[in-house]
Structures are given as structure tokens and as C-alpha cells.
N, C-alpha and C positions, 0 to 999 in steps of 0.2 A: 504494500500500500504506500502511495505517495500523495502528499498534499501539494496542490498547485501553489507555486511561489516562483515568480519570475526571476528574483535575485536573492537566492538564499544567503543568509549571513553565515560567516564562518566563526565558530567558537573554539577553534583548535588551540587557542592560547589559554583556555580555561581548564583547570584540573577536572578530571572526570567526575569526582565527587561533587564539585561545585555545579557542574552542568546537570548532574542528576538531581541535585537539590532544587535547581531552578525549574526543571521539568516537573518535579513533584509539586512545587508551589503552583505552577500554572495549572496542573491537573486539579488541584484542590480548589482553586479559584473558579475555574470553568465549571466544575461539577457543582460547586455551591450555587453558581448562577442558574444552573439547570434546576437544582432542587428548589430554589427560591423563586421559580417561575419568571426569571428574567427573559428567557427565550421561549418563543412559540414554535409549534410544530411547523416544519418546512423552512425555518429561518436558517440562512447561510451564515456560517462563522468564518469570514474571510481572514486569512492568516495575518497579514500585516496590520490591518486595523485592530484586530483582536490583540495582537502582541503589543501594539502601542497603548491600548487601553489598560493592559496589565503592566506597562512599563518594563517590558522584557524584549529581548531580541526574538526573531521568529523561530530560532532553532528549538528552544525548550518548549515553546508553545506548540510547535508542530508535533513534538513527541507526546505532549499531553493530549492533543487532539486524536492522535493515532491510538493512544491508550483508551480513550473514551469510545472510539470507533470499535476497538476490539471488545469492549464491554457492552456494545450495542446501545450505548447512551447517545451516540451520534452515528451518522453514516456518511459515505462519500457520494457526491453526485457525479454526473457524467463528466464534470471538469475536475474531478478529484478535489473538490472543495468540501470541507466538513459542513454538515447541516444537521439540524435537529430533525429526527424522523417525523414524517407526517402523522397526524393523530388519526386513529381509527378505533372504532368500537371493538374490533377483534383484538387488537393489542391491549386495550384497556381491560377487556374481560380476562385476558391472560395475566397481566401484571397486577391488577388491583387485588385479586384474592391472595396472590402470593405475598404481597406486601401486608395484607391484613393478617395472614397466618403468622408472619414473622413478628409483627408488632404485638400480637397477642402474647407471644413467647417473651418478648422483651418487657412488656408491661408486667407480666407475672414475675419476672426476675427483679424488676426495679421495685415493685411493691414491697418486697421484703427487705430492701436495703436503702431506700431513698432517705435522704437527710432533709431537715427543715430548710437548709440553704438551697438544696436542689429543687425543692417544692417552690421556693421563692423564684428561682429562675423560670420554672414552668409558668408561674403566675404572671411574670413579666412578659413572657412570650404570648400568653393568652390575652393579656391586656393589649398588646400590639395588634392582635387579631381583632379584638373588640374595637379599638380605635379606628382601624381601617374600615371595618364594617359600618360603624356609625358615620364615618366620613364619606361613605359611598365610594371607597377606593379599593377596587378589586385586587390590585397588586399588593398594597400594604396588607390587606386581609390575608392574601395567599402567603406572603412572607411570614406573617405572624403564625399562621397555621403550620407552615412547614418547619419553622423554628421550634415550635412546640413539640412536634413529633420527632424532629432530629435530636432535641435535647434528651428525650426519653432513651433513644439509642445510646447517646453519649453516657448516660448514667448507668447503663447496664454493664454487668460483668461478662456478658456473652459477646465478646469482641468479634468473633467470626460472623455470628448472626447479625450483629449491628452493621458490620461492613457490607454484607449482602443487602440488607435493608436500605442502606444509604445509596447503593448502586441502583436499586429499584426506584428510589425516590428521584433519581436523576432522570428516569423515564417518566415519572408521574408529574413532576413539576410543570412541564410544558402543557399538560392537560389542563391544569388550573389556569395557566396563562391564556390558553386558547378560549376559555369560556368568556373572558372579559366581563364577568358578572359576579355577583355575590351569592353565596349559598343561601337557600331558603331558611335554614335553621339559624336563628339568631344566637351568636355566641354570648350574648348578655344574659340569656335565660338560665335559670338555675338548673334546668334539666338538660342543658346542652351536654353532649358527651364529654367535652373537655372539663366542664365543671364537675361532672360525676367522677371523672377519672382523678381529678385533683383531690376530691373528697376521699376516694378509695385509697389513694396514696397516703393521705394524712392518717388513715386508720391502718395502713399496711395490710389492706384487704386485697389479696391477689385475685380472688374470684370476681369481686366487684370491679377491679381494674380491667380484667379481661372482658367482662360484660360491657363496660363503657367503651373500650376500644372497638368491640364488635358493633355496637350501636353507631359509633362514629363512622365506621366503614360502610355500614348499610345506608346511612344518610348520604355519604359522599357518592356512593354508587347510584342511588336513586336520583341525585342531582346531575352528575356528570354524564352518565351513560347515554341518556336521551339526547344530549347535545352533540354527540359525536357522530361523524359519518359512518355508515355501515361499511 
């Protein structure tokens, strides 16, 4: 696989370890943008403008893009330019249940070990979701929602499961970006799944945490799936 670049930069003067660190940084930044719904399905990630936005040379960014292509978070078009895969109901129906299963496992794990400080982080993430929702800002709402779920993975001791879930989120983020709308369930309501999950975490109640995550995923599916092309 090669990415289109008319004038590739040479990083031969950099130590291999430094180049690897830059590529890892670029990978983390681009994946985070995917998770946080910065990119929509079908959007092209042109190498040089993307590298400029990350304040990096094209070489580590190219490596990061190819890594994301290998993980199926991105794909190459007919000009070998990386792009976000087009959204489809079929892909959503495959990815969404997988993500739900993994997050149930993570929530069960986190419920038994979460600290008051970590609950505070989740409350801050959910408040960002609320702020975006009340402001009528779909992107801010999506970012707050994604940050909430990503933090749960960060607090888990199941590092392999968390890593897989983060890669799935890189595919899910553009679905939220593509809706350009707000979810029907208000995050302000006491019976919102995030609120129920926070309460379950405060009680260290694993079964209630799993039930809240399951409800969250059912609501997300009922909202997103009808909006997607068959």
C-alpha cells in the first residue's frame, strides 16, 4: 500500500526510535479525531494538509494512515489517498453489536474498581455531552458522548479488550458525525443510560452497569440505524 504524495519528505536524518514515536503520535491523533466524530464517512484525508494540521512532516503521518488502513478504520481510494469508509447500515449492524459486547465487559470490570476521581471524570464528560445537546451542537454532543465511553475503557484493567474497543470506536465515530443531528434521548434526564451507569458505578453494581450500557446501545441503534443507507 502507498499513499499519494507528490514530494515525499525524507526523514533519514532522524533516529528510528524518534520516527517511530512521531508515527505513533500521528496515529493516536488521527484515531482520536475519528473517535470524536471529526471526520464523516467518505471524507478524504489528504496527506500534506493533514500533516500540516498535526505539525508533522508527511512521513510519520503516512505511516499512521497506513496503520489505520490496515485496521480498517480508513481505506484507500483509487488515487491511493486515505479516506474514511462510506457509512452503510450493513457495516453499522456488524460493528455496533461488537462494540456493545465489549463495552458491557468493560463496564462490568470498571464497576468493581472505579474510584471517586474517575467517576468525576465521567461526570465531566457527560456534562460536555449535556452542554452540546442543550446548545443544539451535534458535534460537541458527539465528542462528549465519545469521551464518556472512551474514559470507561481507559479505567478498565482489561487492556486488550479496551484496545479493540477503541479501534471499533474509530469506525463508529464517523457514524455520529454523519447524522448531523442530536439523539432523541435527552442526556439531562435522570433515566438516561449515562446517568444510570454513573449511579451503578457509584454503588459498584456490575449488573446495573451492564444493564445501563445495554440500554445505551439499544437507544443508539434505534436512532442511528434508520438514518443510514442500506
